[in-house]
Chimera marker file (.cmm) of the C-alpha trace (Angstrom):
<marker_set name="trace">
<marker id="1" x="32.816" y="-29.414" z="-4.422" r="1" g="1" b="0" radius="0.5"/>
<marker id="2" x="31.711" y="-25.973" z="-5.675" r="1" g="1" b="0" radius="0.5"/>
<marker id="3" x="34.094" y="-23.038" z="-5.837" r="1" g="1" b="0" radius="0.5"/>
<marker id="4" x="33.809" y="-21.318" z="-2.464" r="1" g="1" b="0" radius="0.5"/>
<marker id="5" x="35.385" y="-18.076" z="-3.669" r="1" g="1" b="0" radius="0.5"/>
<marker id="6" x="31.911" y="-16.583" z="-3.763" r="1" g="1" b="0" radius="0.5"/>
<marker id="7" x="33.116" y="-13.330" z="-5.334" r="1" g="1" b="0" radius="0.5"/>
<marker id="8" x="33.451" y="-15.326" z="-8.566" r="1" g="1" b="0" radius="0.5"/>
<marker id="9" x="29.880" y="-16.660" z="-8.416" r="1" g="1" b="0" radius="0.5"/>
<marker id="10" x="27.184" y="-14.907" z="-10.394" r="1" g="1" b="0" radius="0.5"/>
<marker id="11" x="24.394" y="-13.081" z="-8.587" r="1" g="1" b="0" radius="0.5"/>
<marker id="12" x="21.806" y="-15.794" z="-9.257" r="1" g="1" b="0" radius="0.5"/>
<marker id="13" x="23.972" y="-18.625" z="-7.879" r="1" g="1" b="0" radius="0.5"/>
<marker id="14" x="24.986" y="-16.679" z="-4.798" r="1" g="1" b="0" radius="0.5"/>
<marker id="15" x="21.450" y="-15.442" z="-4.177" r="1" g="1" b="0" radius="0.5"/>
<marker id="16" x="20.152" y="-19.021" z="-4.287" r="1" g="1" b="0" radius="0.5"/>
<marker id="17" x="22.760" y="-20.112" z="-1.740" r="1" g="1" b="0" radius="0.5"/>
<marker id="18" x="21.988" y="-17.136" z="0.510" r="1" g="1" b="0" radius="0.5"/>
<marker id="19" x="18.280" y="-17.938" z="0.307" r="1" g="1" b="0" radius="0.5"/>
<marker id="20" x="18.928" y="-21.562" z="1.249" r="1" g="1" b="0" radius="0.5"/>
<marker id="21" x="20.891" y="-20.417" z="4.288" r="1" g="1" b="0" radius="0.5"/>
<marker id="22" x="18.999" y="-17.303" z="5.435" r="1" g="1" b="0" radius="0.5"/>
<marker id="23" x="15.767" y="-16.997" z="3.409" r="1" g="1" b="0" radius="0.5"/>
<marker id="24" x="17.130" y="-13.672" z="2.072" r="1" g="1" b="0" radius="0.5"/>
<marker id="25" x="18.113" y="-13.069" z="-1.540" r="1" g="1" b="0" radius="0.5"/>
<marker id="26" x="20.174" y="-10.579" z="-3.515" r="1" g="1" b="0" radius="0.5"/>
<marker id="27" x="18.601" y="-8.626" z="-6.359" r="1" g="1" b="0" radius="0.5"/>
<marker id="28" x="20.398" y="-6.544" z="-8.959" r="1" g="1" b="0" radius="0.5"/>
<marker id="29" x="18.804" y="-3.125" z="-9.257" r="1" g="1" b="0" radius="0.5"/>
<marker id="30" x="19.329" y="0.387" z="-10.509" r="1" g="1" b="0" radius="0.5"/>
<marker id="31" x="19.214" y="3.091" z="-7.859" r="1" g="1" b="0" radius="0.5"/>
<marker id="32" x="17.449" y="6.474" z="-8.123" r="1" g="1" b="0" radius="0.5"/>
<marker id="33" x="20.500" y="7.956" z="-9.819" r="1" g="1" b="0" radius="0.5"/>
<marker id="34" x="20.692" y="5.180" z="-12.388" r="1" g="1" b="0" radius="0.5"/>
<marker id="35" x="23.682" y="3.412" z="-10.827" r="1" g="1" b="0" radius="0.5"/>
<marker id="36" x="23.872" y="-0.380" z="-10.800" r="1" g="1" b="0" radius="0.5"/>
<marker id="37" x="23.594" y="-1.867" z="-7.300" r="1" g="1" b="0" radius="0.5"/>
<marker id="38" x="22.736" y="-5.000" z="-5.329" r="1" g="1" b="0" radius="0.5"/>
<marker id="39" x="19.931" y="-5.079" z="-2.769" r="1" g="1" b="0" radius="0.5"/>
<marker id="40" x="19.286" y="-7.530" z="0.064" r="1" g="1" b="0" radius="0.5"/>
<marker id="41" x="15.703" y="-8.795" z="-0.111" r="1" g="1" b="0" radius="0.5"/>
<marker id="42" x="14.003" y="-10.248" z="2.963" r="1" g="1" b="0" radius="0.5"/>
<marker id="43" x="11.711" y="-13.312" z="2.893" r="1" g="1" b="0" radius="0.5"/>
<marker id="44" x="8.655" y="-11.050" z="2.393" r="1" g="1" b="0" radius="0.5"/>
<marker id="45" x="10.171" y="-9.544" z="-0.766" r="1" g="1" b="0" radius="0.5"/>
<marker id="46" x="11.066" y="-6.197" z="0.790" r="1" g="1" b="0" radius="0.5"/>
<marker id="47" x="14.430" y="-4.485" z="0.305" r="1" g="1" b="0" radius="0.5"/>
<marker id="48" x="16.371" y="-4.180" z="3.551" r="1" g="1" b="0" radius="0.5"/>
<marker id="49" x="19.254" y="-1.881" z="4.366" r="1" g="1" b="0" radius="0.5"/>
<marker id="50" x="21.312" y="0.183" z="1.986" r="1" g="1" b="0" radius="0.5"/>
<marker id="51" x="22.277" y="-1.209" z="-1.404" r="1" g="1" b="0" radius="0.5"/>
<marker id="52" x="25.799" y="-2.314" z="-2.262" r="1" g="1" b="0" radius="0.5"/>
<marker id="53" x="27.563" y="-0.993" z="-5.331" r="1" g="1" b="0" radius="0.5"/>
<marker id="54" x="30.332" y="-3.600" z="-5.467" r="1" g="1" b="0" radius="0.5"/>
<marker id="55" x="29.885" y="-7.365" z="-5.625" r="1" g="1" b="0" radius="0.5"/>
<marker id="56" x="32.814" y="-8.012" z="-3.273" r="1" g="1" b="0" radius="0.5"/>
<marker id="57" x="31.048" y="-5.907" z="-0.621" r="1" g="1" b="0" radius="0.5"/>
<marker id="58" x="27.876" y="-7.997" z="-0.952" r="1" g="1" b="0" radius="0.5"/>
<marker id="59" x="29.853" y="-11.171" z="-0.365" r="1" g="1" b="0" radius="0.5"/>
<marker id="60" x="31.919" y="-9.676" z="2.471" r="1" g="1" b="0" radius="0.5"/>
<marker id="61" x="28.781" y="-8.547" z="4.313" r="1" g="1" b="0" radius="0.5"/>
<marker id="62" x="26.775" y="-11.760" z="3.874" r="1" g="1" b="0" radius="0.5"/>
<marker id="63" x="29.339" y="-14.577" z="3.850" r="1" g="1" b="0" radius="0.5"/>
<marker id="64" x="29.316" y="-15.058" z="7.633" r="1" g="1" b="0" radius="0.5"/>
<marker id="65" x="25.619" y="-15.977" z="7.574" r="1" g="1" b="0" radius="0.5"/>
<marker id="66" x="26.295" y="-18.612" z="4.905" r="1" g="1" b="0" radius="0.5"/>
<marker id="67" x="29.313" y="-20.057" z="6.698" r="1" g="1" b="0" radius="0.5"/>
<marker id="68" x="27.435" y="-20.165" z="10.029" r="1" g="1" b="0" radius="0.5"/>
<marker id="69" x="24.538" y="-22.015" z="8.413" r="1" g="1" b="0" radius="0.5"/>
<marker id="70" x="26.867" y="-24.485" z="6.682" r="1" g="1" b="0" radius="0.5"/>
<marker id="71" x="28.822" y="-25.098" z="9.899" r="1" g="1" b="0" radius="0.5"/>
<marker id="72" x="25.609" y="-25.779" z="11.831" r="1" g="1" b="0" radius="0.5"/>
<marker id="73" x="24.367" y="-28.103" z="9.085" r="1" g="1" b="0" radius="0.5"/>
<marker id="74" x="27.681" y="-29.961" z="9.107" r="1" g="1" b="0" radius="0.5"/>
<marker id="75" x="27.528" y="-30.256" z="12.903" r="1" g="1" b="0" radius="0.5"/>
<marker id="76" x="23.969" y="-31.619" z="12.751" r="1" g="1" b="0" radius="0.5"/>
<marker id="77" x="25.050" y="-34.168" z="10.129" r="1" g="1" b="0" radius="0.5"/>
<marker id="78" x="28.048" y="-35.306" z="12.208" r="1" g="1" b="0" radius="0.5"/>
<marker id="79" x="25.965" y="-35.364" z="15.380" r="1" g="1" b="0" radius="0.5"/>
<marker id="80" x="23.331" y="-37.547" z="13.691" r="1" g="1" b="0" radius="0.5"/>
<marker id="81" x="25.873" y="-40.111" z="12.510" r="1" g="1" b="0" radius="0.5"/>
<link id1="1" id2="2" r="1" g="1" b="0" radius="0.2"/>
<link id1="2" id2="3" r="1" g="1" b="0" radius="0.2"/>
<link id1="3" id2="4" r="1" g="1" b="0" radius="0.2"/>
<link id1="4" id2="5" r="1" g="1" b="0" radius="0.2"/>
<link id1="5" id2="6" r="1" g="1" b="0" radius="0.2"/>
<link id1="6" id2="7" r="1" g="1" b="0" radius="0.2"/>
<link id1="7" id2="8" r="1" g="1" b="0" radius="0.2"/>
<link id1="8" id2="9" r="1" g="1" b="0" radius="0.2"/>
<link id1="9" id2="10" r="1" g="1" b="0" radius="0.2"/>
<link id1="10" id2="11" r="1" g="1" b="0" radius="0.2"/>
<link id1="11" id2="12" r="1" g="1" b="0" radius="0.2"/>
<link id1="12" id2="13" r="1" g="1" b="0" radius="0.2"/>
<link id1="13" id2="14" r="1" g="1" b="0" radius="0.2"/>
<link id1="14" id2="15" r="1" g="1" b="0" radius="0.2"/>
<link id1="15" id2="16" r="1" g="1" b="0" radius="0.2"/>
<link id1="16" id2="17" r="1" g="1" b="0" radius="0.2"/>
<link id1="17" id2="18" r="1" g="1" b="0" radius="0.2"/>
<link id1="18" id2="19" r="1" g="1" b="0" radius="0.2"/>
<link id1="19" id2="20" r="1" g="1" b="0" radius="0.2"/>
<link id1="20" id2="21" r="1" g="1" b="0" radius="0.2"/>
<link id1="21" id2="22" r="1" g="1" b="0" radius="0.2"/>
<link id1="22" id2="23" r="1" g="1" b="0" radius="0.2"/>
<link id1="23" id2="24" r="1" g="1" b="0" radius="0.2"/>
<link id1="24" id2="25" r="1" g="1" b="0" radius="0.2"/>
<link id1="25" id2="26" r="1" g="1" b="0" radius="0.2"/>
<link id1="26" id2="27" r="1" g="1" b="0" radius="0.2"/>
<link id1="27" id2="28" r="1" g="1" b="0" radius="0.2"/>
<link id1="28" id2="29" r="1" g="1" b="0" radius="0.2"/>
<link id1="29" id2="30" r="1" g="1" b="0" radius="0.2"/>
<link id1="30" id2="31" r="1" g="1" b="0" radius="0.2"/>
<link id1="31" id2="32" r="1" g="1" b="0" radius="0.2"/>
<link id1="32" id2="33" r="1" g="1" b="0" radius="0.2"/>
<link id1="33" id2="34" r="1" g="1" b="0" radius="0.2"/>
<link id1="34" id2="35" r="1" g="1" b="0" radius="0.2"/>
<link id1="35" id2="36" r="1" g="1" b="0" radius="0.2"/>
<link id1="36" id2="37" r="1" g="1" b="0" radius="0.2"/>
<link id1="37" id2="38" r="1" g="1" b="0" radius="0.2"/>
<link id1="38" id2="39" r="1" g="1" b="0" radius="0.2"/>
<link id1="39" id2="40" r="1" g="1" b="0" radius="0.2"/>
<link id1="40" id2="41" r="1" g="1" b="0" radius="0.2"/>
<link id1="41" id2="42" r="1" g="1" b="0" radius="0.2"/>
<link id1="42" id2="43" r="1" g="1" b="0" radius="0.2"/>
<link id1="43" id2="44" r="1" g="1" b="0" radius="0.2"/>
<link id1="44" id2="45" r="1" g="1" b="0" radius="0.2"/>
<link id1="45" id2="46" r="1" g="1" b="0" radius="0.2"/>
<link id1="46" id2="47" r="1" g="1" b="0" radius="0.2"/>
<link id1="47" id2="48" r="1" g="1" b="0" radius="0.2"/>
<link id1="48" id2="49" r="1" g="1" b="0" radius="0.2"/>
<link id1="49" id2="50" r="1" g="1" b="0" radius="0.2"/>
<link id1="50" id2="51" r="1" g="1" b="0" radius="0.2"/>
<link id1="51" id2="52" r="1" g="1" b="0" radius="0.2"/>
<link id1="52" id2="53" r="1" g="1" b="0" radius="0.2"/>
<link id1="53" id2="54" r="1" g="1" b="0" radius="0.2"/>
<link id1="54" id2="55" r="1" g="1" b="0" radius="0.2"/>
<link id1="55" id2="56" r="1" g="1" b="0" radius="0.2"/>
<link id1="56" id2="57" r="1" g="1" b="0" radius="0.2"/>
<link id1="57" id2="58" r="1" g="1" b="0" radius="0.2"/>
<link id1="58" id2="59" r="1" g="1" b="0" radius="0.2"/>
<link id1="59" id2="60" r="1" g="1" b="0" radius="0.2"/>
<link id1="60" id2="61" r="1" g="1" b="0" radius="0.2"/>
<link id1="61" id2="62" r="1" g="1" b="0" radius="0.2"/>
<link id1="62" id2="63" r="1" g="1" b="0" radius="0.2"/>
<link id1="63" id2="64" r="1" g="1" b="0" radius="0.2"/>
<link id1="64" id2="65" r="1" g="1" b="0" radius="0.2"/>
<link id1="65" id2="66" r="1" g="1" b="0" radius="0.2"/>
<link id1="66" id2="67" r="1" g="1" b="0" radius="0.2"/>
<link id1="67" id2="68" r="1" g="1" b="0" radius="0.2"/>
<link id1="68" id2="69" r="1" g="1" b="0" radius="0.2"/>
<link id1="69" id2="70" r="1" g="1" b="0" radius="0.2"/>
<link id1="70" id2="71" r="1" g="1" b="0" radius="0.2"/>
<link id1="71" id2="72" r="1" g="1" b="0" radius="0.2"/>
<link id1="72" id2="73" r="1" g="1" b="0" radius="0.2"/>
<link id1="73" id2="74" r="1" g="1" b="0" radius="0.2"/>
<link id1="74" id2="75" r="1" g="1" b="0" radius="0.2"/>
<link id1="75" id2="76" r="1" g="1" b="0" radius="0.2"/>
<link id1="76" id2="77" r="1" g="1" b="0" radius="0.2"/>
<link id1="77" id2="78" r="1" g="1" b="0" radius="0.2"/>
<link id1="78" id2="79" r="1" g="1" b="0" radius="0.2"/>
<link id1="79" id2="80" r="1" g="1" b="0" radius="0.2"/>
<link id1="80" id2="81" r="1" g="1" b="0" radius="0.2"/>
</marker_set>
């Protein structure tokens, strides 16, 4: 079973999981002032919302969507058995 402390995952791994669950991804960027940040990217490739400047904030703001998706998938699997 993978480590579910997602704050320890790298951006690529977490972005892939988020995309699997929500069709959104996370992209590392540099803002207008040259600061490193993370941006939520919608399925069309457009940035949505304000960027995050801390990885823990990215995870805190997106983890519920991942958990909801995984819970629903688990329920579907149990219901199909």
